[in-house]
N, C-alpha and C positions, 0 to 999 in steps of 0.2 A: 540114597539121593533120589529125588522124585523128578519126573519129566517136566518140561515147560508146557506152555499153553498152546503150542503149535500142534494140536492133536492130529490135524488132517494128514500130515506127512507120515504119521506113525501107524496109521490103521492098516491092517492087512487087507490085501485085495480080496473082494468077495469070494473068489474061487478058492482062496487059501484059508478062509475063515472057518473056524469051528462053530461059531455062534451066528445065527441068522440075524437079519436086520430087526426082526420082531423080538428076538431074545435080547439083543443089545438094547433096544428101546425099553424093554421091561426092566432090565438091570439098572439102566440109568435113571429111570423113573423111581425105582426102588431106593436108589441112593439118595435122591432128593427127598423122597417121602420119609426115609429114616431120619434124616436131619430135622425135617419139619416136625415129625412126631416127637422127637426128643425135646425140641424147643417148647412144644405144647404139652409136654409131660403126659403123653398118651402112648399106649402099647400099639405095636404094629404086628400084624400077622406075618410071620416069616415062614409059612408053609410054602414050599416051592411049587410053582404052578405046572411044572413038568418034570419028568424023570431026568432029563438032561440037566436042568438047573438044580436038581437035587443031588447031583454028583459032588462028592467032596473035591474042592479045588482051593488052592491058595490064590490070593488076589490082593492088589493094592488099589486104593481109591485116592485120587489126587483132586484137590479143590483149587480153583482159581477164582479170584475176584478182581475184576477190572484189569485183567492181564497179569496179575501178580499171584504167586503161590500163596495159598491161604491155609493149606494143611495137606498132609500126606501120611497115611498110615496103611499098613498092609500086613498080611499074614502069609508067610512063605509056605508053611506046611498045611496040607488039606485036612484040617480037623473038623470042618463042618461043611454043609452043603454050600455050593457057590452062592446060592440065593441068600443064605444067612450071612456068609462071609462078606458079601458086598454091603449088606445092611450094617453090619457091625463095623466094617472098615470105614464106611462113610461117616458114621456117627463118631468114631474115634478120631478121624481126620478133622472133623468139625470142632470137637471139644477137648481132645486129649493130646494133640500135638503140642509138645512143650515149647516149641518155637513161636507159637502164636497165642493170642487171646482167643477164647471161645467164640465161635461164630454167633452172631446175634440174629434175632428175629427179623430185623431190618435187612441184614445182609443176605439171608438165606435165599430169597427169590432170585438173587442176582448171581449166585454161584454157578460156575461152569465146572462140570465134573468129567474126569477122565478115569477110565477103569482099565487096569492091566490084569488079565487073567493068566495065571502062571501055570506052566507045565510042571511035571515032577522034576525034582533036582536029580542030577546025575553027575558022577565024576567026569572031569574033562582035563585033558592035557593042555598046557598053555598054548602050544602051537595049533591046537584045534579050535581055539576061541575065534569066533567070527563077529567082528564089530557090526552092530545093527541087528544081529540075529540073537545072540546070547546075552542074557543077564548073568551076573556072576555073584557067587558067594565065596568068600575066603574065610577059612576057619583055622585058628591056631590056638589050641587049648580052650580057654573060656572066651576068647575074642572072636567076634564074627562081624563081617561087613558085607553089605549087599548093595549092588547097583543094578538098576533096571536096564533093559536093552536100549532104551531111548537115549540114555544119558550120554554115551560116547559120541553118538551121532550129533547131538546138539552142541557138544563142546569141540567137535572136530578131532577127537582123540584117535590115535592109532591103537593097535592091540596092546602094546607094552604099556602105554600110558593108562589104558583102561585097567589093566592088571594092577598097576602101581596104585592107581586111585582107589581101587577096591580094597587093596591092602591098607591104605591110609584110612579108609572109612572104618576099618576094623581096629584102628589104633595101632597098626603094625608098621614096620619099616616098608618103604615102597618096594623093596626087592624081596619081601617075605615070600612071594610066590615062587622065588628061586631057591628059598632056604628051607623048604619042607612044609610050608603052610598047605593045608588041604584046599583044593580048588573044585568047586562044583558049578554047574551051569544050568540054566533054564531058559525057556523061550516064553514069550508073552504075546497074547492077543490084546491089542490096545485099541480102544475106541472111546469116544467121548461126545459131549455136547458140541455145539458150534464153537470153534476155537475163539478164545479171547485174543486180545492184542499180544504181540510177541513178548515173551518173558524168558530170560535165561536164568536157570536155577543157580543158587550159590554153590561154590565148590564145597566139598565135604570138609568138616573140621579135621 
């Protein structure tokens, strides 16, 4: 599940942030450019401008249009540089999210983008999950479900509801986290364009 458009409340305080204001600006600019380049059928140079942005990281890119979710795609595992990951996630959110029609050339300039840069996954005990800090991944066999850290805050969930909803996202029973499903956690640094009007994301299927 992707976050809502109220990005301002979800951004880390500057003293806690790994990425500087300039790095955030560059990544948001890249996300917009990646979508525009795809619409114009031209290639984009994805060479990272710094060693920091060249580090492999997982990330999600969320699109909003006029206050409503317009696409959200991400990559949990750090297979590419953060710079490339953001570009590819933005393009995928714009054109490959099966919930939405592809973004059009007319819509692109009006998109508001939010980026979530993920930490590495690590095992976590249910009692150690902190709402608002941790994102969760539940794995049971071939089933996998993920919810970003922003989601329980926006829905007002407590820890057990967050755990249950992540299990349901994976297509599992709500109590699968108590029945042997593997639980992993991550944190996310979240930042975005100026927030659009308030939007609450749909509950997971």
